[in-house]
N, C-alpha and C positions, 0 to 999 in steps of 0.2 A: 247408504253404505256407512256414513259417518256414525249414525245412530247405532247401527249393528255393531260396529267396531267398539264403540263405547260400552254397549251392553256386554259384549264378550269380555272386555277388559275388566269391567266392574264385577262380573261374575267370578273371574279368577282372583281378583284382588280383595273383594269385600264379601265375607261370608254372610253379612246382613243384607246384601243387595236383593236377594230373592231366596225362595225356598230351595231352588235348584243350586244356588251358590252355597247355601248352607250344607246341603248333602254332598256337594262336590268337595267342599273343604274337609268334611268328615272323611270322605273317601281318600282324599290326598293324605290326610294325617295317618290313616290306616296303612296306606301304601308306603309312607315314609317309615313307619314302624316295621313293616314287613321287610322292606329293602335293607334297613339298618340291621335288623336281626339276622337276616340272611348273610349280610356282609361279615358280621361277627362270627356266625356259625360256620362260614366258609373256611375259616382257619382251622376249625376242628376237623373238617372233612379232608383237609390237605395234609395234616400231620399224621404220620404213621401210628402214633400212639393216641391219636384223638378219638373221642367218643364216637364221632360220626364217620370215621375212616373205614372204607371198605375197598377191596381190590378193584371192583368195577367202577368205583367213583360215582355211584348213582346219586348220592346226596349232593356231591359237588356239582354234578350236571344240573340238578334241580335248582340249586342256589344260583348257578350261572344263568339259567333260563329266567328265573325271577329277576335277577339283576338286569338282564337284557330288556325285558318288557318294562320294568320300572324306569330304566334310563330312557327308553323310547318315550314313555308317557311324560316324564319330566322334561325331556327335550322339546316335545311337541308343545307342552304347556308354556315353556320359556319362549319359544319362537312365536307362538300365538300372542302371548302378552306383549312381546316386543313389537310385533306387527300392529297390534291394536292400541298401543299406548298413546296417550294424547301427545301430539307432536308440537303444540304451541309452546313458546318460551323454553326452548331447548329440552322438550319433554323426553326425546329419545336419549339424549345424553344423561339427563337426570335418571332415567330408567336404568340405563346400563351401569351407572356408577353408584346406584343406591346399594346400601349394604346387603339388603335381603336378596337383591338380584345378583350381586357378586357371589354371595353364598350359593345361590342356585346354579350359577355358571361353574363355580368351583366344584360343585357336587357332581355335575354331569361330564365335565371335561376329561377327567382321568379315564373314563370308560372309552370315550371317542379317541383320545390320544393312543391308548392301548390298541384299539381296533385299527387305527391308521398304521401303526408300527407293524402289527401282524400282517396287514394287507400288503405293505411294501416289502416285507421280508417274511414270507409264509413259514419258513423253517425256524425262525427265531423264537426262543422262549422268553417271554416277558418277565419271568421270575428272576432272570439274571440282571435285570436293570434295577439297581438300587433306588434310583430316583423315581421310577414308576411305582415301586412299592410305597414310597413316601407319598407320592401323588394320589395313590389309591386310598390312603388314609383320609384324604380330604372328603371322600364320600360320606364320612360320618357327619359332615357339616349339614347334611340333609335334616338332621334333628333340629337344627336352628330354624328351619322353616315353620316349626310349630307356632312360633310367635305370630307369623303372618295369618295363620288359619284360626287362631284362638284369641278372642278379644281379652280374655282373662290373662293369658300369658303376655300379651302385648301391654296390657295395663301394668302388670307386675314389672316388666322390663322397663317401662317408662318411669315407674316409681323408684326403681333401683338407680336408674340413670340420674333422676332429679335429686336423689339422696346420696350421690356419690361423695360429695364433699363431707357431709357429716359421717358417713360410713368410713371414709378414709381417716378422719380424725379419731373415730372410735377404734379402728384397727391400730393406728399409731399408739393410742393410749394403752391398749391391751398388750402390745409388744413391749 
């Protein structure tokens, strides 16, 4: 069981682990792009003057279905990675508090918070809650998951991080 859990974890975490892991990471990047695009276009479908607005709200329903399925996939992935993460040396705590996993959690939580509020009060409109609209914007953080699935982006982020002091001196000099 331990070997299977490690293989599952490595498949989700490292696109270079296997051919399946590579194709899985490409699929997840495409799903992130689709879900983020639908989230942005959803505002066009809700505004009366928007390009995608229609009385039957057919485009809005499509975007909501894509959001539902993508959040379910992201949630299952997060839970599987959590269940399969290496537990030695505070592994679960390191997993939960790593920046990439905090972004993952912040990306899926607004959907589930909204679903719980609607389930507790079926007649309530979530559009009236200002804080939920702000929390829904956190879904855009899914784009930051690209770094996890692309070695090139991860390398670029590492180079920028290591060059932060010279870049800050350059920015100060330019100002």
